[in-house]
N, C-alpha and C positions, 0 to 999 in steps of 0.2 A: 431463845432464838426462834424467830418466826419460820414456819414452814414456807416453802415456795408457793404453796397453794394460797396461803393467807397473804403473803408478801406481794404476790402478783395478781391478786384477785381484782377483776375489772371494777372500776368505780362507777361507770355509767352504763346504762342499758345498751348504748350504741357500741360499747367495747366488748360486749359478750359475744363469744365466738359461736357460730352455728345457730340453727333454729331462727332464721330471720322472720318467718311468719309469726312465730310465737312472740317475738319481741315487738313486732308491729301491733299485735293484738293488745299486748300489755300497755304500749304507749297510748293507744286509743282509749283504753280503760282509765288511764291516768289523766288524760285530757278531760274526761267527764268529771273526775274528782276535783280538778282545779276549777271547774265551772260550777260545782255544786256537789250533788251526790248522785252517783249512777244508780240504775235500777238494781244492780247486783253489787252489794257492798263487799263481797268477798270474792277473791280470785283464787282458783285452785290450780296450782302448777304441778303437773304430774308427769312422770316418766322415769326412766332408769337413773341409777346413781351417777353422779359426776358429769351431768350435762348442763349445769348452770342454774339450777332452780334456786338454790340458796343465794348465789351471787345476784340473781335477779331481785330477790327480796330485799337485799341490802341496797341495790341500786334504786329500787322504788322509793325507799325511805330517803335516800339522798336527793332524788329528783323532786320529791315533795317537801324537802327540807324539814323532815319530821324525826322525832324520837323513834327508835325502834325497840319494841317490846318483843323479845324472842322467847318462845317457850317450846318445849319438847313434849309431844303428846304421850310419850312413854312414861313420863313422870307427872303428867297432869291429865288424869283420865276420869276422875269421878266428878259428879255434879257439884259437890261442895268446893272442890279445889278449883274447878273451871270458873265457877261463879266468883270465888274469892280473888283469884289471880287475874283471869281475863276480864271479868266484870269490873273489877276495880281499875284495871288499866284503861277501860273505856270511859270511866267517870272521873279519875283523878287528874290533877294538873300536869303540866309539862315538866320534864326534868330540866330542860334548858330554856331560858326565856327567848333566845334567838330562834328557837324552833317554832314552826307554824302549827304542828299537830303531831299525831302519832301514827305509826304503822305497826299493827300487831301481826307477828309472824308465828304461826303454829306449825311445827314440823311433825312428820309421821302421823298425820291425821288418819291414815288408813289403819293405824293401830288402835283406834277407838271403835269399839264394836257395840254401840248402843246399850241394850239392857245388861249385857255381860259386864259392862263397865259402870254399873250403877247410875245410869242416866246421864253419863258424861256427854254423849252425842246429842241428846235432847237439849241439854243446857247450852251446848255450843250453837245449836241451831237457833235457839231463842236469842242469844247474844248477837249472832250475825244479822238478824232481822232489825235490831235496834241500834247497832253500833254506829256512832258518829264518825268513826275512823276506818280507814281501809284495813281489811283483814286479808293477809296473804297466807294461804294454806298450801302445804307441801306434802306430796304423797308419791310413793312409787307405784302403787296399784290403786287407783281411785274406785275400781269396781268392787272393792271390799266394803265401800261405804254405801249407805242406803241411798236409794234414788231420791228421796225427799231432801237429803242433805245436798246431793249433787245439783239439784234444780236451783238451789239458792246461790250457787256460785257460777262464776264465769270460768269454765274449764279451758285450760290452755295446755296443750300437749307439747312436751319436749322429747325430741328423739335423739338417738345416739349421734355423737359428733363423728364426722367423716375423718378417716385417717389423714387425708390431705390437710384438713383444717388443724388437726392436732399437731402435725409436724410443723406447720407454720407457727403455731403458738409456742411450741417447744423451742424453736429456733430463736424467737424473740426473747424468751426467758433466759436461755443460755447466753445470749449476747449481753443481756443486762447483768448476768452473774459473772461475766468474763470467762466463760467456758467455751472452748472450741468443740465442735461436734461433727461427727461423721453422719451424713444424711441417712445412710443405710441403718445406722444405729437408731436414729430417731424414728425411722419407719418401722423397725422392729418393736420399739417401745409403743408406738401408736397402734400397731396391729395387735399387740398383746393386751392393750387396754380394753379392747372390745367397744370402742366408742366412748369410753369413760375418761373425760379430760382430767378429772382430779387424780385418778389412778395413774395416768401417764405422767403427770407432773411429779407425783410422789415417786414413781419409778425413776425418773430422770434425776431427781434429787438424791435418791438412794445410791444410784450407781456413780454419781458425781462426787461423792464424799472423798475429799483428799486428792482429787484429780483436777487437772487443768484442761483435760481433753477427754471426750467420751468416744470410744471406738466400738466396733462391732463386738470385739472380744469382751467388753465390759457388760454387755447386755445379753450375752449368750445364755445365761442361766435363768433369765426371766421365763416364767411359765405362762402359757396361754390362759387368759381369763375368759372362759366361755360360760361361766355360771351366771344365773340371773341375779343373784345377790353376791356382790364382790366380797372378797375375804375381809377387806378393811371394814366394810359395813357389818359383817358378821361379828368381828371382834368388838366393834363399838357397841353393838346391840347387846352382846353378852356382858361386856365389862362395865357398861354405863348403867344398865338397868338393875333394879332390885327385885324385879318380877320374875318368878319362876316360869310363868307361861311365856313371857316375852323372850326369855333366854332360850327356852326350848324351841320356840317358833323360829328364832334366828338361825339355829342350827338346822332345823328341818327345811327351811326355805333355801338354804345354801345347797348348791350342787357339788360342792367340794366334798371329798370323802372324809369321814370322821378322823382318820389317821392324819390327814393333812391339816385339818383344823386343830387337832391336838398339838401338832408341832408349832403352829402359829401362836397358840395360847401359851405354851411353855416359854416361848421367846418373849411374848409381850405382856403377860400378866405382871412380871416384876416392874415394868415401866408404868403400869396403871396403878397398882396397889402399893401405895407408899407405906402404909401401916404394916409393921412386921407381922402382927398377928393375923391380919387379913391375908397377907401374902402366904403365910404358913398354911392357913386353912385351904386357900385356893390351890397351892401346889400339892397338898395332900390329896385333894380331889383329882387333880390331873394325874398324880402318881397312880391312884387306884384305877383311873380310866385307862392308863397305859397298861396296867396289869390285864385288864379285860381285853384290850386290843391284842396283846401278846397271846392270850389264850385263844382268841379268834383265829389268829394266824396259824397257831400250832394245830388246833383241833378242827378248824374250818366250821366252827359252831357259831353261825351268824345270829343266832337267837340272843347272844350276849351283847350284841352291838347297842341295844337300847339302853343297857346299864351304863356303858361307856359314854354314850351321848348325853345321858342325864347328868352324869358326874361332871363332864367337861362343860356343860352349858348351865343348867340350873345350879349345880353344885358350886361352880366358880362364881356365878352371879350372886348367890346368897352367902358367899364366904366373907364378904365385906360388911362391916358394921353400918356404913352409910355410903351413899353414892359419891364418887370422886368427880368434882366439877372441873371444868377447864379442858383444854385440848391436849391429847396425848398423841405423840407421833409414833405410830406403830412401824415396825421394821420387819424385813424378811428374816425368817429363821436362818441362822448361820449354817445349820446343817444342809440347807438347800445349796448355799454357796459352796460349801465344802464338797458336796457330792458333785456339783458341776465342775469344780476345779480338778477333782480327782477322777473324773469320768474316764479319761484316756488311760490312766495308770491302772484303774480297776479293770478296764476292758482287757488290757495287756495281761494282767494277772489271770483273768479268767481264761484267756486264750492259752496261756502257759499251762494252766491246770488241765485244760482239755488235751493239750499236746502230750503232757506227761502221763495222763491216764490212758492215752492210746486211742482217743476218739478222732473222728473226721479224717481217717486215713493214716494217722500217725501210729507208729509202733508203740506198744505198751512199755512204759518205763517204771511206773510206780503202781503197785497194786493197792489202791485206796480210792475212796470216793472223792469227787471234786471238792466237797466241803473240807475234807481232811487235808487234801493237797493245798487248798487255798489258805486255810487257817493254821495248819501245823507245819507242813513240809516247806512251803515257800518262805515263811518267816525264818525257819531253821536254815534254809539254804542261804538266805540273806546274811546270816551270821557267819556261815562257812565262807562265803565269798569275801569276807573282810581280809582273809589270809590269801595272798596271791597263789601260792603253791597248791593249797587245798582247793581254792576256787578253780584252778586249772584242771585238777583231777576230776572234780565234780562236773565241770563243763565237758570234759572229754567223755566221761562215762554216760552223761545224759545227752550227748551230741548237741550241745548248745551251739548256735551260731553267734555272730557278733551282736546282733540285735537282742538275742536272749540274754546275753551277759550284761548288756547295757540296762536291762530291766533291774538288775541287782546292783550294778556298779555305776555311780554317778559320773565318775571321771572317764571320759572317752579314751584318754591315753592309757589309763590303767585297764580299761576293758579290752583294748587292743592287745595289751601285753598279756593279759590272761588268755585271750583267744589264741594268740600265737603259741603260747606255752601249751595250751590244751591240744592244739594240732600236733605238736611234737610228741606229746604223751600218747595221743591216739595212734600216731605213726609208729612209735616204738612198740606199743601193745600189739598192733597188727603184725609187725615184723616178727615179734616173739611168737605169736600164735602160728605164723606160717612155719616157724622152726619147730613147732610141736609143743610150745609152752601152753599149758592148760590152766592158766591163772583164773581164779574164780572172780566173779563180778564183785566190785567193791561195795561196801556197805556204808551207810551214814555213820555207823558206830566207829568206823576207822578214822573219822575226822575229829574225834575227841581230843 
C-alpha cells in the first residue's frame, strides 16, 4: 500500500505547494537545458525536510521527459563508488527509448565531507563539470559543503511551508481519500509539523487509519515538532545506513531527547529489519540502551547517556547484515497514544493519591508515600470496590464523594448505589459515636 506522501506526490513543478520563487528559478534553469546546456549543470536544492525538494527532482525529470537516476549520498560516498555509479550513469544509454535523456538525483550531498570520504567530493565535482545531463543535488544544510562545490551549482533555497498552505493541501488529500475533516484538527496537524509538508501528510494518514472523519480528539496526542531534524528523518538515517558515523550523527543532530528516540526505535525497528537475526541484534542493543536510560533516571548520572546513544544509534545501524532497500512507513510509538488516552485517568489517580496522603489542604487518610498509594493502595482499593458493601465501608471511612467512587467503579448507577450506602454507614457511625461508641478506625485487613 502506497503512503499518502507517495500517492499524492505532485507530478509537475506547478503543482508543488509553497516556495514559488524557488520553483520559478528551477523553471528558468530547465528552459536553458531545453535550449542546450546552462553554465551550471547542477542545481542544489537545499532547505529543511519535507518542503518539496525531492518532489521537485521527480518533477524536473518528468518535464524533461528523462530517466531518473536516484542515489543516496550516505551509501555512495567514496571516489570509486561515485565514479562507477554516477560516472557510468552519465555515459551509459537510456533505460527507455521514449525518454530524451537522464536526470541524476543525488540526495544528502551535505553528508559527503571531502577528504574524510576518500575523495568522494572531489570525484563528484569533476563529474559535475563534464556531465552531459542535469544533476539535481539535495541537501538540508549546504554550508557543510565546500565553497568550491557550491560555486559549481545553482543554489535554490526551499523554506518551510506555511500552515495555511499545509491545511489547504491536507483538505485536498482528505477529499480524494473520502475522509471528512475538522478544520481545527488540520490546523493542529499543520502547526505540529513545523512547516514540514511530508510530516503533516504522514500525521494525517496515521490518525485517519480506520476512520471516516478526523476530529480534534484524534490529533490531541500529536507532539510538537520543533527540532531541526525531524524524528522520521532520524529513524531513516539510523535504520537505512550501515555507517557508524552517520548513525551517531543522526542522533546528535536531532533535538529530540534520547529517551524519546529510543521509544521510536523500539516501535519501528521491527518494521525495518525483516531478518530475524538482524532484529534480534538490534533489539538487544535497544534493550541495553534502555538499561542505561533507567540508571540515568535513578542515579541522575548523565555521564552514562553517551553509552545509551551509541547503543541506540551505531549499535542498531550495525546490527543488520546489509542495508534494507525500499520505503518503510514508520509509525508513532503506541506508548505515546496510550499515555495520551490515559492522561485524564492518570491525573485523577494522582489527585486521589494527593488527597489520601493529606496534601493540598486535605486531611491525612493514609500514612504512605504518593508512589505507594498510587501503585499499591489504589489497585487494592479497586479490588475492594468490586464488592458493593465493602466498597461502601471503604468510601465511608475515606470520605469519598461520588466522583471519587466513579474513579473506581465504571457503572454510574452502581457508583450512586455505593455512595448512598456509604452515606448511611457514615451517618450510623456518627450517631453511635455521639452515644459514646468508641469503635476503632477500620483497616484494609478487614476487607479480606
